[in-house]
DOVEXSE-302969 format. One record per residue (C-alpha): residue number from 1; residue in one letter; x, y, z. Coordinates in Angstrom, 3 decimals, decimal comma. Each point is the difference from the previous one (the first is absolute). Layout:
N
   n res       c1       c2       c3
 NUM   A        X        Y        Z
...
END
This chain:
370
   n res       c1       c2       c3
   1   M   20,128   17,520  -34,786
   2   K   -3,358    0,982    1,484
   3   S   -1,862   -1,929   -2,688
   4   V    2,096   -3,099    0,719
   5   T   -0,653    0,364    3,728
   6   R   -3,736    0,316   -0,611
   7   Y    0,097   -3,052   -2,262
   8   I    1,764   -2,124    2,635
   9   L   -2,319    1,292    2,736
  10   R   -3,103   -0,766   -2,073
  11   T    1,259   -3,520   -0,705
  12   L    0,766   -0,507    3,691
  13   L   -3,438    1,214    1,064
  14   L   -1,750   -2,436   -2,322
  15   A    2,110   -2,925    1,179
  16   V   -0,337    0,842    3,697
  17   A   -3,758    0,575   -0,286
  18   F   -0,498   -3,350   -1,703
  19   V    2,127   -1,905    2,529
  20   T   -1,640    1,787    2,936
  21   L   -3,472   -0,907   -1,227
  22   A    1,009   -3,602   -0,652
  23   V    1,742   -0,532    3,359
  24   T   -2,666    1,826    2,010
  25   A   -2,839   -1,841   -1,741
  26   A    1,624   -3,400    0,544
  27   V    0,704    0,579    3,692
  28   W   -3,261    1,843    0,616
  29   L   -2,155   -2,747   -1,513
  30   T    1,688   -2,734    2,023
  31   Q   -0,164    1,944    3,270
  32   S   -3,608    1,061   -0,578
  33   L   -1,194   -3,605    0,138
  34   K    0,025    0,038    3,800
  35   Y   -2,481    2,877   -0,067
  36   V   -2,259   -2,069   -2,239
  37   D   -0,190   -2,516    2,860
  38   I   -0,767    2,740    2,534
  39   V   -2,779    1,457   -2,138
  40   V   -1,518   -3,320   -1,100
  41   E    0,132   -1,623    3,445
  42   N   -1,548    3,044    1,650
  43   G   -2,596    0,815   -2,646
  44   A    1,276    3,526   -0,727
  45   P   -0,900    1,757   -3,283
  46   L    2,327    0,090   -3,029
  47   H    0,913    3,668    0,371
  48   M    1,471   -0,809    3,410
  49   F    2,426   -2,471   -1,598
  50   I    1,005    2,559   -2,650
  51   W    0,737    2,622    2,639
  52   L    1,954   -2,485    2,139
  53   A    2,082   -0,990   -3,017
  54   L    0,673    3,618   -0,994
  55   L    1,266    0,809    3,484
  56   T    2,835   -2,496   -0,458
  57   L    1,395    1,852   -3,034
  58   P    2,208    2,488    1,925
  59   V    1,872   -2,909    1,589
  60   F    0,459   -1,830   -3,306
  61   L    1,004    3,171   -1,843
  62   S    2,703    0,819    2,530
  63   L    1,441   -3,473   -0,592
  64   A   -0,550   -0,115   -3,754
  65   L    1,314    3,446   -0,997
  66   P    3,725   -0,638    0,702
  67   I   -0,136   -3,359   -1,791
  68   A   -1,947    1,407   -2,937
  69   L    2,403    2,922   -0,352
  70   F    3,005   -2,325    0,102
  71   V   -1,456   -2,329   -2,623
  72   G   -1,084    2,939   -2,165
  73   V    3,476    1,575    0,032
  74   L    1,685   -3,321   -0,792
  75   F   -2,417   -0,712   -2,839
  76   T    0,237    3,499   -1,505
  77   F    3,786    0,293   -0,029
  78   H    0,402   -3,582   -1,189
  79   R   -2,406    0,607   -2,880
  80   L    1,698    3,278   -0,914
  81   T    3,313   -1,821   -0,109
  82   Q   -1,349   -2,891   -2,056
  83   D   -1,459    2,491   -2,509
  84   S    3,366    1,843   -0,093
  85   E   -1,715    3,191    1,148
  86   L    2,024    0,207    3,197
  87   I    3,199   -0,592   -1,974
  88   A   -0,862    2,873   -2,335
  89   M   -0,704    2,281    2,951
  90   R    3,357   -0,847    1,559
  91   A    1,738    0,520   -3,333
  92   C   -1,527    3,478   -0,174
  93   G    1,739    0,875    3,255
  94   M   -2,744   -0,647    2,562
  95   S    1,528   -1,156    3,284
  96   P   -1,481   -2,653    2,305
  97   Q   -1,069    2,814    2,331
  98   T   -2,035    1,635   -2,757
  99   L   -1,561   -3,306   -0,996
 100   A   -0,778   -0,861    3,624
 101   Q   -1,740    3,318    0,724
 102   P   -3,483   -1,101   -1,217
 103   A    0,169   -3,140    2,134
 104   L    1,270    1,936    3,021
 105   R   -2,723    2,643   -0,345
 106   L   -2,623   -2,731   -0,142
 107   A    1,629   -1,619    3,051
 108   Y   -0,136    3,261    1,985
 109   F   -3,680    0,373   -0,861
 110   T   -0,655   -3,618    0,982
 111   V    1,755    0,575    3,345
 112   L   -2,404    2,868    0,716
 113   I   -2,965   -2,206   -0,892
 114   G    1,421   -2,722    2,233
 115   Y    0,241    2,351    2,990
 116   A   -3,557    1,221   -0,604
 117   L   -1,103   -3,641    0,092
 118   T    2,027   -1,226    2,992
 119   L   -0,284    3,092    2,209
 120   Y   -3,597    0,977   -0,661
 121   L   -2,207   -2,129   -2,261
 122   Q    1,116   -3,442    1,163
 123   P   -0,780    0,561    3,735
 124   L   -3,375    1,530   -0,853
 125   A   -0,850   -2,874   -2,332
 126   S    1,088   -2,565    2,614
 127   Q   -2,189    1,636    2,641
 128   E   -3,020    0,063   -2,285
 129   L    0,658   -3,533   -1,231
 130   I    0,068   -1,498    3,487
 131   R   -2,982    2,087    1,080
 132   L   -2,023   -1,276   -2,960
 133   Q    0,973   -3,607    0,707
 134   Y   -1,353    0,386    3,520
 135   F   -3,075    1,755   -1,313
 136   V   -0,745   -2,735   -2,553
 137   Q    0,461   -2,776    2,511
 138   S   -1,984    1,727    2,744
 139   Q   -2,846    1,265   -2,202
 140   F   -0,456   -2,867   -2,442
 141   T    1,135   -3,187    1,742
 142   A   -3,207   -0,288    1,986
 143   A   -1,991    0,150   -3,218
 144   L    1,548   -3,196   -1,315
 145   L   -1,535   -2,608    2,261
 146   K   -0,589   -2,964   -2,282
 147   E   -3,203   -1,919    0,390
 148   G   -0,032   -3,719    0,680
 149   T    3,544   -0,058    1,427
 150   F    1,717    0,630    3,304
 151   N    1,710    3,400   -0,373
 152   D    3,144    0,022    2,116
 153   L    0,610    3,656    0,917
 154   G    3,141   -0,674    1,987
 155   N    0,694    0,590    3,700
 156   K   -2,258   -2,919    0,972
 157   M   -3,150    1,239   -1,681
 158   T   -2,128   -1,912   -2,509
 159   I   -3,324    0,898   -1,643
 160   Y   -2,281   -2,338   -1,929
 161   V   -2,684    1,488   -2,261
 162   A   -2,549   -2,338   -1,571
 163   E   -1,321    2,562   -2,489
 164   R    0,814    3,537   -1,054
 165   T   -2,557    2,144   -1,805
 166   P    0,853    2,644   -2,642
 167   D   -0,771    2,802    2,491
 168   A    2,752   -1,322    2,377
 169   Q   -2,477   -1,694    2,360
 170   L    1,349   -3,163    1,651
 171   K   -2,111   -3,023    0,925
 172   D    0,619   -2,851    2,447
 173   L    3,254    1,111    1,595
 174   L    2,344   -1,907    2,278
 175   I    2,751    2,063    1,627
 176   Y    2,846   -1,275    2,163
 177   D    1,966    2,651    1,922
 178   G    3,023   -1,223    1,944
 179   R    1,875    3,286    0,234
 180   D   -0,449    0,141    3,764
 181   P    2,447   -2,518    1,569
 182   V   -2,311   -0,514    2,984
 183   K   -3,315   -0,581   -1,732
 184   S   -1,146   -1,189   -3,395
 185   I   -3,245    1,103   -1,628
 186   T   -2,173   -1,775   -2,543
 187   I   -2,867    1,894   -1,626
 188   R   -2,825   -1,391   -2,103
 189   A   -2,324    2,453   -1,724
 190   A   -2,782   -0,173   -2,560
 191   R    1,222    3,040   -1,918
 192   G    2,590    2,744    0,059
 193   Q    1,385    3,034   -1,789
 194   L    3,458    1,433   -0,658
 195   V    0,493    3,605    1,129
 196   Q    2,859    2,469    0,402
 197   S    0,534    1,829    3,290
 198   K    2,627    2,320    1,438
 199   Q    1,585   -3,008    1,691
 200   G    0,151   -1,950   -3,271
 201   P   -2,190   -2,530   -1,826
 202   Q   -2,707   -1,789    1,979
 203   V   -2,551   -2,750   -0,539
 204   I   -3,394    0,829    1,509
 205   V   -1,814   -3,288    0,655
 206   Y   -3,710   -0,392    0,791
 207   D   -2,198   -2,628    1,652
 208   G    2,670   -2,265    1,373
 209   I    1,672   -1,585    2,977
 210   Q    3,405    0,598    1,538
 211   Q    1,817   -2,832    1,775
 212   Q    2,964    0,937    2,179
 213   Y    2,472   -2,362    1,676
 214   N    2,365    1,227    2,739
 215   I    3,230   -2,000    0,038
 216   L    0,932    0,967    3,580
 217   T   -3,339   -0,696    1,678
 218   H   -1,196   -2,642   -2,514
 219   R   -3,313    1,837   -0,050
 220   F   -2,254   -0,204   -3,038
 221   D   -2,519    2,830   -0,611
 222   E   -2,655    0,599   -2,635
 223   L   -1,613    3,267   -1,010
 224   M   -2,909    0,546   -2,369
 225   F    0,093    3,308   -1,873
 226   D   -1,966    1,993   -2,547
 227   S    3,090    1,815   -1,330
 228   Y    3,699   -0,201    0,762
 229   A    3,102    1,704   -1,457
 230   V    3,143   -2,019   -0,669
 231   G    3,087    2,138   -0,644
 232   L    2,363   -1,002   -2,808
 233   E    2,666    2,587    0,750
 234   N    2,550   -2,779    0,413
 235   L    0,033   -0,379   -3,768
 236   M    2,443    2,872   -0,185
 237   P    2,207    1,558    2,683
 238   A   -0,745    3,627    0,683
 239   T    2,021    2,375   -2,143
 240   K    0,903    2,147    3,013
 241   E    1,662   -2,970    1,695
 242   R    2,164   -0,797   -3,014
 243   A    3,586    1,204    0,173
 244   E    0,927    2,255   -2,907
 245   S    2,562   -1,662   -2,256
 246   P    3,173    1,874   -1,071
 247   K   -1,235    0,167   -3,602
 248   E   -3,024    2,047    1,091
 249   K    1,934    2,636    1,901
 250   P    0,665    3,384   -1,617
 251   F    3,695    0,628   -0,470
 252   F    0,527    2,444    2,887
 253   A   -2,107   -2,131    2,357
 254   L    2,076   -3,012   -1,044
 255   F    3,217    1,917    0,733
 256   K   -1,298    1,108    3,420
 257   D   -1,041   -3,536    0,975
 258   F    3,275   -1,419   -1,303
 259   M    2,049    2,384    2,162
 260   S   -2,081   -0,548    3,154
 261   E   -0,717   -3,741   -0,235
 262   V    1,725   -2,170    2,627
 263   D   -1,294   -3,448   -0,963
 264   P    2,772   -1,430   -2,250
 265   R   -2,404   -2,038   -2,138
 266   V   -2,316    2,930   -0,685
 267   R    2,990    2,272   -0,532
 268   A    1,401   -2,433   -2,582
 269   R   -3,226    0,160   -2,028
 270   L   -0,142    3,789    0,252
 271   A    3,656    0,345   -0,971
 272   S   -0,413   -2,238   -3,018
 273   E   -3,033    1,954   -1,224
 274   F    1,628    3,390    0,678
 275   H    3,181   -0,739   -1,943
 276   Q   -1,895   -1,732   -2,793
 277   R   -2,083    3,128   -0,557
 278   L    3,097    2,184   -0,152
 279   L    2,045   -2,214   -2,298
 280   S   -2,431   -1,826   -2,293
 281   P   -0,637    3,055   -2,257
 282   L    3,771    0,423   -0,444
 283   L    0,193   -3,469   -1,522
 284   S   -1,309    1,531   -3,229
 285   L    3,048    2,252   -0,256
 286   A    2,388   -2,776    1,056
 287   F   -1,365   -2,386   -2,617
 288   V    0,172    2,610   -2,774
 289   V    3,602    0,855    0,874
 290   I    0,929   -3,700   -0,115
 291   A   -1,732   -0,404   -3,375
 292   C    1,721    3,065   -1,465
 293   L    3,430   -1,099    1,215
 294   S   -0,515   -3,424   -1,534
 295   L   -1,228    1,057   -3,458
 296   L    1,449    3,454   -0,665
 297   F    3,652   -0,644    0,827
 298   G    2,615   -2,238   -1,546
 299   E    0,623   -1,284   -3,466
 300   Y   -2,738   -0,983   -2,440
 301   N   -0,097   -3,731   -0,660
 302   R   -1,768   -1,254   -3,107
 303   R   -0,635   -3,324    1,710
 304   G   -2,555    1,655    2,261
 305   Q   -0,353    1,435    3,479
 306   S   -1,218   -3,017    1,892
 307   K    2,899    0,068    2,477
 308   R   -0,611    3,663    0,813
 309   I   -3,720   -0,581    0,466
 310   V    0,678   -2,942    2,312
 311   A    2,474    2,130    1,964
 312   A   -2,599    2,779    0,336
 313   I   -2,645   -2,457    1,220
 314   A    2,457   -1,504    2,479
 315   G    0,907    3,456    1,325
 316   A   -3,637    1,044    0,432
 317   A   -0,837   -3,312    1,655
 318   A    2,918    0,407    2,412
 319   V   -1,271    3,444    1,029
 320   E   -3,549   -1,301    0,485
 321   V    1,153   -3,015    2,033
 322   G    2,227    2,244    2,108
 323   V   -2,896    2,342    0,795
 324   M   -2,296   -2,866    0,928
 325   G    2,634   -1,727    2,107
 326   F    1,358    2,943    1,972
 327   S   -3,445    1,518    0,604
 328   Q   -0,941   -3,081    2,034
 329   V    2,780    0,472    2,563
 330   T    0,190    3,791    0,303
 331   A   -1,670    0,133    3,430
 332   E    2,288   -2,622    1,548
 333   H    3,307    1,016   -1,586
 334   Q    0,878    3,652   -0,514
 335   W    2,652   -0,810   -2,598
 336   A   -2,728   -1,444   -2,224
 337   V   -1,555    3,480   -0,362
 338   V    3,270    1,332   -1,436
 339   M    0,317   -2,977   -2,339
 340   L   -3,625    0,393   -1,075
 341   Y    0,562    3,554   -1,161
 342   L    3,388   -0,797   -1,548
 343   V   -1,550   -2,762   -2,112
 344   V   -2,262    2,572   -1,674
 345   L    1,909    3,274    0,193
 346   L    3,479   -1,268   -0,903
 347   P   -0,961   -1,306   -3,473
 348   I   -1,888    3,245   -0,659
 349   A    2,905    2,233    1,063
 350   L    2,697   -1,975   -1,836
 351   G   -2,168   -0,482   -3,068
 352   L   -0,924    3,674   -0,319
 353   W    3,654    0,950    0,472
 354   K    1,029   -2,427   -2,738
 355   I   -2,687    1,310   -2,368
 356   R    0,965    3,623    0,699
 357   Q    3,676   -0,756   -0,621
 358   S   -0,821   -1,452   -3,432
 359   D   -0,078    3,521   -1,460
 360   Y    3,655    0,476    0,874
 361   F    1,235   -3,375   -1,170
 362   H   -2,436   -0,509   -2,865
 363   K    0,969   -1,816   -3,156
 364   P   -2,296   -1,368   -2,729
 365   F   -1,012   -3,654   -0,163
 366   S    2,512   -2,303   -1,575
 367   A   -0,963   -3,418   -1,297
 368   E    1,410   -3,229    1,295
 369   G   -0,744   -3,542   -0,953
 370   A   -0,492   -0,062   -3,738
END
């Protein structure tokens, strides 16, 4: 029996590993494209893009593992049945519980991995990911002023650079700064240089003239200068002023904020994230139980198992849709929290009970449908 269990477990591991790699690679590559834009538009180095992309893996893995495990279990048991291996095992007296043990053990291990991802790695990765996005945009955006065009920096600020030298020197600059609602400033300078300061990126301009127009007094002033610093900190809002998203919060901090939050909209987001972290790893076990119930019980049909596979997919999809739906209304309706947990825990409890009872009511496969 142990050799059969090891054989099934080895087959499951290969199938799940292949599906996990395929699903994660497909989703990861598509989602990583937005970081290509961030890196290219802001002139950041290639290693920054690689690190940004790698930080998204914990999120994708937590979503891909339950699906990969479900597909792997369906594929493995279907192939074993098609090759008559599962039929031979049942004929030798192996019950559905014995046959399901390798899949259940793999599901328990996947649940532990899922909790490690959702409770620890995913918040850390989200924090670092957002921090790096701010870092890239604040450190490298100023270095991407294109020559010969009007560079719109947002927030009513435009910079024109006639020429840019390889050593980051700027020539013949025209800067319009309309960030102040009372006065607008236009600066013309013969040359300039991009620098980084504690307040953010700045353009230091030399040998120029500043023209200032006051909208309230209609006064127009001019000022000749040898050097003048123009702050570009508006390119990126300060990280300290940014509200921390629920995905960035460590689990216990998320729970504390969820219990103390009074704003219903913020509480709804915190509630959704809190319950998702608790329940999403359990989807692996729920999906495996559904797959085992569909393919390890009932009569063997020589015409195939397409109906059972469709039923398994429909059951897993119903659980996933239920989790997504009820998690959105948990903060506003208390009954939705109960339904959210029932959607996941009820199939697990009933399925495990059914699998455990198979030892007492076990009978070998019989064939139907000649």
